[in-house]
N, C-alpha and C positions, 0 to 999 in steps of 0.2 A: 817902542822898539819892534823892530821888524827881524822875524827869524826864517831863514832860508832852510827848509827841509828837501834834501835830495831823497826821493822816495827809488830811485834806481840803485841806489847803493843799501838802503835799507829798507826791504820790500816788507809789506804788511803780512803779518802773521796772524791767523785766527787760532789763539790758544786754546781758546774753549772748544772748539769743533774738534781739535787735534786730540786732546783729553778724553773727550767724549769717546770718539772711535776707539781709540786705543787702549783707553782707559777700560771699555766695556770690553774687549778682547781678555785684556790681562785678568778683568773679574771672572770672566768665563774660564779662564785657562786655570785661575786659582780654585774656583769651585770643582772643575774637572780633577785636579791635583788631590783634593782634598776626598773626592769621592773615592779615588784610587787608593789613598792610602787607607780609608776605611775599609774598603774592600779587603785591601792586604791583610789588614790587622784582624778581621773577623775571618778569613780564611785560614791565618797563623793559628788563631786560637780554636777553629775547628780542628785543625788539623792536630792539635794538642789534645784535645777531647778523644780524638780517633786514636791517636797513640797510646793514651791511657787504656781505652776501652780495648785495644787489640792486646795490650800488655797482661791485663786481666783475664781475657779468653785464653792467652797462652799459660798463664799461671794455672788457670783451672785444666787445662789441656795436659800441662805435666803432670799435675796432680793426680788426675784421671789415669794416664799413662802409667804412673808409678803404682797406683791401685792396682790396676791391671797387673802389672809386672809381679808383684808383690803375692796377688792371687794365683798368678799362675806358677810362681815358685812353690806356693804352698801345698797346691796340687799335684806339683810334681813331685813332691818327698814321697819316701818309699812308702811310710804307712797312710799316705792317702790315694796311692795309684789304685786300689781296688774301688773306692768312691769315684775317681776320674774316669776309670774305664766304663763303670756302670751309667755313669752321668751321659757320658759320651753315645753310650749304645742306646739310652732311652731317647736321647735327643736325635740320633738318626732314627728310630722308630718313628718318632713324632714327625720328623720331616718328610718320612716315605708315606706317613699316613694320610698327609696332606696332598699326597699326588692322586689324584681321580683318573683313572683310565678312562671313564665315561666321559669326563669333561675335556680330557685330552684329546680323545677321539672326536667328539662334537666339534672342538675349536678347531682341530685339522680339517676336517670336513667342511667347515665354513671357508677356511683359507685356500685350500688345496685347490690348484688350478687343473683344467681340463687335461687329459692325457698324462698325468701325474699319480702315481699311488706309492703308499707305504710299503717298503719290504720289510722294515723292522724298526723297533723303537725300544730304548732303553734308558729308563731314568736313573740318576746316581747324582748323591750328595757332592757338590761343588763346593769351592773354597768359599769361606764365610758362611757356612751352614746354607746356601742357596740350592735349589733344586735345579738340576740340569738334565736336559734330554739329548741323547744322541739318535739323530733320526736319519736312517738311510731310505731314500726315496728313489724312484725309477722313474724315466719319462723319454719323450722321444725327442727332446732338444734340451740345450743348456739355458734357453730363454725361459722355459717352463721353470727351471729351478730358481731362477733368479727373481721371477715373477712370485714364487711361492716364499721365497726370503723377505722380498718386500712386503708381502701380505701378513707374515709373520709378526714383522718388526713393528707393523701399524696395529698389530692386535694387543689388547691389554694383557694378554697372559705369557707373550714370548718377548724376550729383550735378548740383545746382544747376539742375534742370530746372523750366523754365518756360515758358508759353505768351506768345511774343512778339506774335502777331498772329492775329486770326481774322477770317474773311470768311463771309458766306451767300452762297451761289449759288442765285440765283433765276431761271437762265435757262431758258427753255422746252423741255423735252426732256430737261432734265438728269436724271439718275438721282437719286432721292430718297435713295438712300444715302449721295450726296455731298453733302447740303444744306450742310454746314458745313465748311469747311476751316480748318486751324490750322498756324501754324508754331511749331515748337517748338525751343526752345534748351536743349542739355545739354552737360555735361562728360562724356567718357567715358573710362572705366579700363579698360585692357586686362586680361583674365583671367590669371591666374599663368603658363597654360601659353602663353599668346601672349608675355609678357615673356620667358620662360626661352628660346622660341625666336629672338626678335630679338636676346636677348643672346649668344645661342650661335652665331649667324648670322655668317659670315667677313665 
């Protein structure tokens, strides 16, 4: 018996090669999909843990704020006014004692640019019981004051240094070295030695 096969209408197909090529691609795509699903799941679990941790911290912050508000309300009571005032007075003394004139002038001498000098300096207790200084300096140019501000900000003893006001002195007969005057505000951080002396004081 003879069979005639027309290869033109039914071309030969290598099915094994086809499945090897596309099957490998599908397998790789499946692996990538599983990996992405795993990473997504792990990220979701991690975010869930972070949300719980944030809620715990927020609960602690609210508890601390309530405790602070209760303590403040207690101190604001009429019968406790004398204790509050005395405590505030003593705290003010302690912070002022931490201000060392010698240390401040030594630090200013280190950061002071040429042709700039201190006209006046005034320490005061700022918000949150931080020591602040109001510094008035004079010099021959604005660039010198900006250099002083940069050096003070780079120092470990001065923070949030800024020029509050500047004025040009044009009075006849005035020294040209004091042509410009600057009001500088900064927060002062006492050195370790000054803090140790204050803490060890009776």
